[in-house]
C-alpha positions in Angstrom: 61.6 -162.3 -111.5 65.2 -161.4 -110.3 65.0 -158.9 -107.8 68.2 -157.1 -106.2 68.6 -154.1 -103.8 71.7 -152.0 -103.9 72.1 -149.8 -100.8 74.6 -147.0 -100.7 74.9 -145.7 -97.1 76.8 -142.2 -96.4 77.0 -140.0 -93.7 74.1 -137.7 -94.8 71.9 -139.9 -96.7 71.2 -143.5 -97.8 70.5 -144.2 -101.5 68.6 -147.3 -102.3 68.2 -148.9 -105.9 65.9 -151.6 -106.9 66.7 -153.7 -110.0 64.5 -156.0 -111.6 66.3 -158.4 -114.1 69.4 -156.0 -113.5 67.2 -153.0 -114.7 67.0 -150.1 -112.6 63.4 -149.7 -111.8 63.2 -147.8 -108.4 65.5 -145.3 -106.6 65.0 -143.8 -103.1 67.0 -141.2 -101.4 66.5 -141.1 -97.6 68.1 -138.1 -95.8 69.4 -139.1 -92.2 67.8 -135.9 -90.9 64.4 -136.1 -92.6 62.0 -135.8 -90.0 58.6 -135.9 -91.9 58.1 -139.3 -93.5 54.8 -140.9 -94.4 53.7 -143.1 -91.4 55.0 -141.0 -88.8 52.6 -140.2 -86.0 52.5 -137.0 -84.3 50.9 -135.2 -81.4 49.7 -132.2 -83.2 47.6 -129.0 -81.9 44.8 -127.4 -84.2 45.8 -124.1 -85.3 43.1 -123.1 -87.6 39.7 -124.4 -88.8 38.8 -123.5 -92.4 35.1 -124.1 -93.0 35.2 -123.1 -96.5 37.7 -125.9 -97.2 36.3 -128.2 -94.6 39.5 -128.6 -93.1 42.0 -127.7 -90.4 45.8 -126.6 -90.4 47.6 -128.4 -87.6 50.9 -127.5 -86.0 53.2 -130.9 -86.1 56.6 -129.1 -85.6 57.4 -128.3 -89.3 57.6 -124.7 -90.7 54.3 -124.9 -92.3 51.1 -126.1 -90.7 50.1 -129.6 -91.8 46.8 -130.1 -93.9 43.9 -132.0 -92.6 40.8 -132.4 -94.7 37.4 -133.7 -93.2 37.4 -136.7 -95.5 40.7 -137.7 -93.9 39.4 -137.7 -90.3 38.5 -141.4 -90.3 35.1 -142.4 -88.9 36.6 -143.3 -85.6 38.0 -139.8 -84.9 35.9 -139.4 -81.9 37.2 -142.7 -80.3 40.6 -141.5 -81.1 40.2 -138.0 -79.3 38.6 -139.5 -76.4 41.4 -142.0 -75.8 44.0 -139.5 -76.4 42.6 -137.2 -73.8 42.4 -139.8 -71.3 46.0 -140.8 -71.9 47.1 -137.4 -71.7 45.4 -137.1 -68.5 47.4 -139.7 -67.2 44.7 -142.6 -67.2 46.2 -144.8 -69.7 47.3 -147.5 -67.0 43.4 -147.5 -66.0 42.1 -148.2 -69.6 41.7 -151.6 -70.9 41.8 -151.0 -74.7 39.9 -154.1 -75.9 37.2 -153.2 -73.6 37.2 -149.5 -74.3 33.8 -148.1 -75.3 34.0 -146.7 -78.7 32.2 -143.5 -79.9 29.6 -143.1 -82.6 31.3 -142.9 -86.3 31.4 -139.3 -87.7 29.2 -138.7 -90.6 30.6 -138.9 -94.1 29.3 -135.7 -95.1 29.7 -133.7 -91.9 31.6 -130.4 -91.1 35.1 -130.5 -89.7 34.1 -127.4 -86.9 31.7 -130.2 -85.5 34.5 -132.3 -84.6 37.6 -130.2 -84.2 38.2 -126.9 -82.5 41.3 -124.7 -82.4 43.9 -125.5 -80.0 42.7 -129.0 -79.6 45.5 -131.6 -79.3 45.0 -134.5 -81.9 47.0 -137.4 -82.7 47.7 -137.5 -86.5 49.8 -139.5 -88.9 51.6 -138.2 -92.0 49.7 -139.0 -95.3 52.0 -137.0 -97.7 55.3 -135.7 -97.2 55.9 -131.9 -97.5 56.1 -131.2 -101.3 57.4 -127.8 -102.8 55.9 -125.0 -100.6 53.1 -127.1 -99.1 53.3 -128.5 -95.6 52.8 -132.3 -94.8 49.2 -133.6 -95.5 47.7 -135.8 -92.5 45.1 -138.1 -91.2 43.8 -139.1 -88.1 43.0 -142.6 -89.5 46.0 -144.1 -87.6 47.1 -147.5 -89.2 50.3 -149.7 -88.8 51.8 -151.7 -91.6 53.3 -155.0 -91.0 54.9 -157.6 -93.3 51.3 -159.7 -93.5 48.8 -157.3 -91.9 47.9 -153.5 -91.6 46.6 -152.8 -88.2 44.0 -150.1 -87.6 42.8 -149.1 -84.0 39.3 -148.2 -83.2 37.7 -150.6 -85.6 36.8 -154.4 -85.6 36.6 -155.0 -89.5 38.5 -157.5 -91.1 39.3 -157.0 -94.9 41.5 -158.9 -97.3 43.6 -157.9 -100.3 41.6 -158.0 -103.4 44.8 -159.8 -105.0 44.1 -162.7 -103.2 41.5 -164.4 -105.5 40.9 -167.7 -103.8 37.7 -167.6 -101.9 38.6 -170.5 -99.5 41.9 -168.6 -98.8 40.3 -165.5 -97.9 37.9 -167.2 -95.7 40.8 -168.9 -94.1 42.9 -165.9 -93.4 39.5 -164.1 -92.1 39.1 -166.8 -89.7 42.6 -167.0 -88.5 42.9 -163.4 -88.0 39.3 -163.3 -85.8 40.5 -165.7 -83.6 43.9 -163.9 -82.6 43.1 -160.2 -83.0 42.0 -158.3 -79.8 38.8 -156.3 -79.5 38.6 -152.5 -81.1 41.6 -153.4 -83.9 40.6 -153.6 -87.3 42.9 -155.6 -89.8 43.6 -155.5 -93.4 45.2 -158.7 -94.4 47.8 -158.1 -97.3 48.6 -160.2 -100.4 51.9 -161.6 -99.0 49.7 -163.2 -96.1 48.5 -165.8 -98.9 49.3 -169.3 -97.5 50.9 -168.1 -94.3 50.4 -170.0 -91.0 48.7 -168.6 -87.9 52.4 -168.2 -86.3 53.6 -166.0 -88.8 50.5 -163.6 -88.8 50.3 -163.9 -84.8 54.0 -162.6 -84.7 53.3 -159.7 -87.3 50.2 -158.9 -85.2 52.1 -158.9 -81.8 54.7 -156.4 -83.2 52.2 -154.0 -84.5 50.4 -154.1 -81.1 53.7 -153.3 -79.4 54.0 -150.1 -81.6 50.5 -149.2 -80.6 51.5 -149.4 -76.8 54.5 -147.3 -77.5 52.6 -144.5 -78.8 50.6 -144.0 -75.5 53.7 -144.8 -73.3 55.0 -141.5 -74.7 51.9 -139.6 -74.9 51.6 -139.7 -71.0 53.7 -136.6 -70.5 53.5 -135.4 -74.0 52.8 -132.0 -75.4 51.9 -130.9 -78.8 53.8 -130.5 -81.2 56.0 -133.8 -80.9 56.7 -136.7 -82.9 55.3 -139.7 -81.1 56.4 -142.9 -83.4 58.6 -143.0 -86.4 57.6 -145.2 -89.5 60.4 -147.7 -90.3 63.1 -145.9 -92.5 62.8 -146.4 -96.2 65.1 -149.4 -96.4 63.2 -151.3 -94.0 59.9 -150.3 -95.7 61.0 -151.5 -99.0 62.1 -154.9 -97.8 59.1 -155.4 -95.7 56.8 -154.5 -98.6 58.8 -156.2 -101.5 60.8 -159.1 -100.0 59.7 -162.4 -101.8 60.9 -165.7 -103.3 62.2 -163.6 -106.1 64.3 -161.0 -104.2 67.8 -162.5 -104.5 70.3 -160.1 -103.2 70.6 -157.2 -101.1 74.1 -155.5 -101.4 75.0 -153.0 -99.0 78.3 -151.0 -98.3 77.8 -150.3 -94.4 78.6 -152.9 -91.9 76.0 -151.6 -89.1 73.3 -151.4 -91.6 73.9 -154.6 -93.1 73.4 -156.1 -89.7 70.4 -154.2 -89.2 68.9 -155.4 -92.3 69.9 -158.9 -91.2 68.1 -158.6 -87.9 64.8 -157.0 -89.7 64.7 -160.0 -92.3 65.1 -162.5 -89.5 62.3 -161.2 -87.7 59.8 -162.2 -90.5 61.9 -164.4 -92.9 64.7 -166.1 -91.3 65.4 -168.2 -94.4 66.1 -165.1 -96.4 68.8 -163.7 -94.1 71.7 -165.1 -96.3 70.7 -162.7 -99.2 72.1 -159.7 -97.4 75.8 -159.2 -98.7 78.3 -156.7 -97.3 79.9 -155.1 -100.3 83.8 -154.3 -99.6 84.9 -153.6 -103.1 87.1 -150.5 -103.9 84.9 -149.0 -106.5 81.6 -147.0 -105.5 78.9 -149.5 -104.8 76.5 -147.9 -107.6 79.3 -147.9 -110.2 80.2 -151.4 -109.4 76.6 -152.7 -110.0 76.0 -150.3 -113.0 73.4 -148.3 -111.2 75.3 -145.0 -111.9 75.4 -145.5 -115.6 71.6 -146.4 -115.5 70.8 -143.3 -113.7 72.6 -141.0 -116.1 70.5 -142.8 -119.1 67.3 -142.7 -117.3 66.8 -139.2 -116.0 66.8 -135.9 -117.8 64.4 -134.4 -120.2 65.1 -136.7 -123.2 65.2 -140.4 -122.4 66.6 -142.7 -125.2 65.5 -146.3 -125.7 67.8 -148.7 -126.9 66.2 -149.3 -130.4 66.0 -145.6 -131.2 63.0 -144.5 -129.9 62.9 -141.6 -127.5 60.6 -140.0 -124.9 60.7 -136.1 -124.2 59.5 -135.8 -120.6 58.1 -132.1 -119.5 57.3 -131.2 -115.8 54.9 -128.4 -114.7 53.4 -127.7 -111.4 49.9 -129.1 -112.4 51.1 -132.3 -114.6 53.7 -134.2 -116.5 53.7 -134.5 -120.1 55.4 -137.4 -122.1 55.8 -137.3 -125.9 56.8 -140.4 -127.8 58.9 -140.1 -130.8 60.0 -142.9 -132.9 63.3 -141.6 -133.9 65.2 -143.6 -136.6 63.1 -146.7 -135.7 61.1 -147.6 -138.9 60.8 -151.1 -140.4 60.2 -150.8 -144.3 58.5 -154.3 -144.2 55.7 -153.0 -142.0 53.0 -150.6 -142.4 53.0 -147.3 -140.9 50.2 -148.7 -138.5 52.2 -151.6 -137.5 55.4 -149.4 -137.0 53.3 -147.1 -134.8 52.0 -149.8 -132.9 55.3 -151.5 -132.2 56.8 -148.1 -131.1 54.1 -147.3 -128.6 54.2 -150.8 -127.1 58.0 -150.2 -126.5 57.4 -146.7 -125.2 54.6 -147.8 -122.9 57.0 -150.2 -121.2 59.7 -147.7 -120.7 57.1 -145.0 -119.6 55.9 -147.3 -116.7 59.3 -147.7 -115.7 60.2 -144.0 -115.9 56.9 -143.4 -113.7 58.4 -145.8 -110.8 61.8 -144.6 -111.0 61.0 -140.7 -111.0 58.1 -141.5 -108.5 56.2 -139.2 -110.6 52.6 -138.5 -109.3 49.6 -136.4 -110.1 48.3 -136.3 -113.6 50.4 -137.5 -116.5 49.5 -137.1 -120.1 51.3 -139.3 -122.6 51.0 -138.5 -126.4 51.6 -141.7 -128.2 52.1 -141.9 -131.9 48.5 -141.7 -133.8 47.1 -145.4 -134.5 43.9 -145.3 -137.1 42.7 -148.9 -136.0 40.5 -149.2 -132.6 41.9 -152.7 -131.9 45.7 -151.4 -131.7 44.6 -148.8 -129.4 43.2 -151.2 -127.1 46.4 -153.5 -127.5 48.4 -150.5 -126.4 45.9 -149.7 -123.5 46.1 -153.3 -122.2 49.9 -153.5 -122.6 50.2 -150.2 -120.5 47.9 -151.6 -117.7 49.9 -154.8 -117.6 53.1 -152.9 -117.2 51.7 -150.4 -114.6 50.4 -153.5 -112.7 54.1 -153.9 -111.2 53.8 -150.4 -109.6 52.9 -150.4 -105.8 51.2 -146.7 -106.0 47.7 -146.3 -106.7 46.9 -145.1 -110.1 44.3 -144.9 -112.9 44.7 -145.3 -116.3 42.3 -143.8 -119.0 42.0 -145.3 -122.6 43.4 -143.5 -125.3 41.6 -140.6 -126.8 40.7 -139.8 -130.3 43.7 -137.7 -130.3 46.2 -140.5 -129.1 46.5 -139.0 -125.5 46.4 -141.4 -122.6 45.9 -139.8 -119.1 47.1 -141.4 -115.8 46.9 -140.3 -112.3 49.1 -141.8 -109.9 49.5 -141.5 -106.1 51.9 -138.9 -105.1 53.1 -139.3 -101.1 56.6 -138.1 -101.7 58.4 -135.1 -103.7 59.2 -136.5 -107.3 62.6 -138.0 -107.6 64.8 -135.5 -109.6 68.2 -136.4 -110.3 70.5 -133.7 -112.5 72.3 -135.6 -115.0 74.2 -132.5 -116.3 77.8 -132.5 -114.9 79.6 -129.6 -113.9 82.1 -128.6 -116.3 85.3 -130.6 -115.4 87.7 -127.9 -116.2 86.2 -124.6 -114.8 83.8 -125.9 -112.0 81.2 -123.7 -113.7 83.0 -120.4 -113.1 83.9 -120.0 -116.9 87.6 -119.4 -115.8 90.3 -122.3 -115.9 93.6 -123.0 -114.4 96.1 -124.6 -116.7 95.6 -128.4 -116.9 99.6 -128.7 -116.5 99.4 -127.5 -112.8 97.0 -130.5 -111.7 99.8 -133.0 -111.3 101.8 -130.2 -109.4 98.9 -129.5 -106.9 98.3 -133.2 -106.1 102.1 -133.5 -105.7 102.0 -130.6 -103.3 99.0 -131.9 -101.3 100.8 -135.4 -100.9 104.0 -133.7 -99.7 102.0 -131.9 -97.0 100.0 -134.9 -95.8 103.5 -137.1 -95.6 105.8 -134.5 -94.6 103.6 -132.4 -92.1 101.1 -134.6 -91.2 103.0 -137.7 -91.3 99.7 -139.6 -93.0 100.2 -143.4 -93.7 98.3 -145.3 -96.2 97.1 -142.4 -98.2 95.0 -143.3 -101.4 94.0 -141.0 -104.0 90.7 -141.2 -106.1 91.0 -139.8 -109.6 89.4 -139.6 -112.9 90.5 -142.7 -115.2 92.6 -140.4 -117.6 94.4 -138.8 -114.6 94.8 -142.3 -113.4 96.3 -143.6 -116.5 98.8 -140.4 -116.9 99.9 -140.8 -113.0 100.7 -144.6 -113.8 102.1 -144.4 -117.1 105.5 -146.2 -117.8 108.2 -147.4 -115.5 109.2 -144.0 -114.0 105.6 -143.0 -113.4 104.4 -140.3 -111.4 103.4 -142.8 -108.6 106.7 -144.2 -108.7 108.5 -140.9 -108.4 106.5 -140.2 -105.5 107.4 -143.7 -103.7 111.1 -142.9 -104.3 110.8 -139.3 -102.9 108.5 -140.0 -100.0 109.4 -143.7 -99.4 105.9 -144.4 -99.2 103.5 -146.1 -101.9 100.7 -143.7 -102.7 97.7 -145.9 -103.9 95.8 -144.6 -106.7 92.0 -145.4 -107.5 90.3 -144.6 -110.7 86.6 -143.4 -110.4 84.5 -142.8 -113.8 82.1 -140.6 -111.9 84.5 -138.0 -111.1 85.0 -134.9 -113.3 88.0 -134.9 -115.2 90.3 -132.6 -112.7 88.4 -133.8 -109.7 90.4 -136.1 -107.1 90.0 -137.0 -103.3 92.2 -138.1 -100.9 91.4 -141.0 -98.3 93.6 -142.1 -95.1 94.3 -145.8 -94.1 90.8 -146.1 -92.5 88.9 -145.1 -95.6 87.9 -141.7 -94.4 88.1 -138.9 -96.7 91.0 -136.3 -95.8 89.5 -132.6 -96.3 92.1 -130.3 -97.6 
């Protein structure tokens, strides 16, 4: 499968689009000031124990306390707490971790008050980002995900991904990891490790061990609440988890980020470094690769499929509801049952894509078109499972009920992706009052005059809507030519279809926007 990653880097955020066979299947927005990402590790302070919930609220520096349930403590929490206290006491250098004496595991049915107490400092990892009015959800079961393995301190267990089917390969990987991993570290071997040599696994393990050491070098003088170690940013995480032989291109519009990505890829897949391409085009990168258009077609309450089928997607606090409608998709040569099956199968493919694209989590209920025959319902169920197999998020799908409803639960660790596709009125800017459109060109002219005569700007470029662009360049005596004759400078014009009709922006010779 042909995969492309399109990365739009801006001052405030980075947007990442994943395309499979040219179709948008995932989009991620990474705010540059996002301080609570999944995988980040904090030194927190227990604020309150809630026996009724068998949980605790922990201060990690967020405006709302993080939630820690007993089941998220991890069996080795006492060992983690013991080691953390010794490091905070300045004894880290005298501790040989592989020979560190582990404490007994906690019971699965125990009480949190037996393990934690108020004001206790504890090392935690973010399991779910803050969503809506809730604070982060955290765990004390610390883990570090690498390209081929996941490292879990305070354990000696070695597990292999169930997607690796060959028993010989599973035994080989377990044997290799057993020979190179230190004592007191557990390892989960990831699917992409299949067929890899010991040198590659060892390099990945060494990198993760360095991250573990980094934690405790920062903890020596630490005081809760504080961030100890950040997870990789979203771009690197996606590359780490998705990079494969079918990953053909990574297009990015930022020089620094392009070099960082090349360096990151070179650390574990040197032969794939050349897939990173720096985009230097004049159009916005998402427009150039048709991402903008796909976003506008894919988000919103109503999603139309090419064949005429459409989905209605409704969101509530507790669940998501998807209603399948056949629209004008009717084949007169087929029976009603055959038409229903055809519509449902095509809809299932789009629904699986929508769940990934919007990162919808929690409970999803889908109302497919009713089918009378049981074998058709089974065919739909299997098709939906096959399409959802591409989804990296944990999920469970129930067979269609007698009412034709399919229920899905999907892991949610981040807020749902919600992009507004309704554009602001291009004339009134949402105010309900407009200025005469004939004044637009005069307004642009006045600003050009100010920039040239007062600010002595050189290399001015104006980005406008295609209609305005066509008007400014129309004829031999175009407005652009008139400006050239008057100001003795050529004012460059760019057309941008994503602009509102009367929207325009000025840029200097360095490509930086001029705020007026």
